[in-house]
N, C-alpha and C positions, 0 to 999 in steps of 0.2 A: 339775543344776540351776545356776545363775549362782551364781560364787563371791561377787560382791555381795552376794546374798540371804541366803547362809550368812553372810558376815561381820555384816550387819545384825541377823542373828536373834541372833548371839552377842553384841554389842554391847547389843542392847536386853536379852537375858538378863543380863549382867553390869547393867545400869541398873537392872535388878527386884531384883536380889539386893543390891544397895546400897540401894535404897529401900526393901527389906523389913525389912534391918538397922537402917536410921533409924526406920523406925516402930516398930519392935519395942523398941528399945532408949534411943531418944531420950525426951525430958522435953518436946518440945514440945507445943503445946496440939493438942487432937485435931481440930480445923477443919484447923490447918495438914497434920497426917500424912493427913486425907480429900483434901484438895486435892494433894496431891502425887501419892497413887494414882491421884486421877481426872485429873491432867494426864498421867501418864506413859500410863494406858490409853487416854485419848485419843489420843496420840500413836502408839500401834499402829496403830490405826482409820486416822488420815490417811497413816502411811506405807504400810500397806497398799493403799488406795486412789491412791496415788502411783506404785506400782510398776510398774504396768501396761506406762507409758511406759518404764522401765528394762529392762525384760523383753523389749521390741521388741513388743509386742502393737499393733495396729493402732490409730491414733486413731480417734475419731469425730469430730474436727473437719472444716470444710470442708476441700476441695482448697485450696492457694495459687493466687492469679489466673493464675500462670504456672509450668509445671512441666516438668521432662524424664519422659518416662513409661518405667519403665525395666523394668516387668513389670507383669501383671496375672493375677488369678485369678479366674475366675467360676463360682459355684455356683449352678446354675439352681434354681429353687423345685421340689419335689416334692411333689405332694398327697397319694401314699400315705405316704409318712412325715410329712407334716406340715410340711416345712420351708420357710421363706420365701423361701430362698435369700439370696446376697450376693455383693457384688462387692469384691476387695481389689486397692488399687493400691498399688504401690510406686513412690513417685516423689521427684525430687529438686525442691524450690523452685529458683525463678531469681529472684535478688535483683540487680536491674537486668539485665545482660547476663551476669553471672555464676551457677554454680549453688550453691546452699548447700554445706556442709561435707559433710554426711551426709543420708543419704536418710532418708524418713519410708515408715512403710506407714499406708493409709488403708483404712477399712472403710467399704463404703455399701451400702444396701439394692438388693437385686436390681432392674434396669429392663432392659427388652428392648432400649430403642434405646442404652443405654449398653452393652449386651453386643454389640450389633453393631459400635459405634465402636470398643469396644475390640479385638474380633476381628479386624478391619480393621486396626487399627494394629498389633496384634503382628504380622499377616502382613507389613505393611512393616518394621518392626523385624527381623524374622527376615532380611529380605533385605538388611540392612545402611544403613534408612534410620533416623536418630533422630527419635523423634517426641516433639513438643511438643505440650504440651496447656493448655488454656485453660479456666479455670473463670470462666464470667460470674455476678456476684453480682446478685443484682437489690435495689433500693433500697427494696422495698416499695410499689412504685407498681403498681397493680393492672392499669393498664393496660400498663406494661412487660412483665408476665410472660406468657411466653407461654400460650394457653389448653391446649396439649397438654399436661398435666403428666408426659406419660413422658419427655419431653427434660429431666427435672430430676434432679439427682442427689441433691439435698435439698431441702427445700422454696424454697431461695434460691439455687438453683446450676444452671448446665447445663453440660456438658462438651461439648467439641469436641477432636478429636488431628488435628494436621497432621504432615507432614515437615518437619524442620529446613530453612530456607533455605539456599542455598549461600552461603559467604562473598563478601562483596564485597570484591575484589582490589583495592589500587592501581592507578592507571593508570600506565605504563611512561612 
């Protein structure tokens, strides 16, 4: 288990112990004591739902517009077990022409076209070619969206992956 999670659990236990002492031994009005208990209890739920990013779980957010594909994992749907399948992408977003400081994991629903695109990109990546991903977002215009929904990563994104172009060297 992550040391930060253990530290947070201990910190919240200490806060709850202090709060319990204040509720039991203070002469505050009942509504103030009840409000403090509800506030700390709500804080536990907010923290629990916020920990997913801290623990390294993949985000459900859309992929960045431009990213470096570091790895992908594809779980195909299985009708016998009733699993829908999923695609996990580990990518570093490109901010301008520079990569972000840290990579991020993304979870996408399974899509056969994206599966093929990522499988080809993974082969090229293993051959030593850095892969640049492009996630195209549609602005809600129905005419702009492709009619073939299999090209979509999310309802509003389509993913393409290509080799990083060779750098332009200055002329001598």
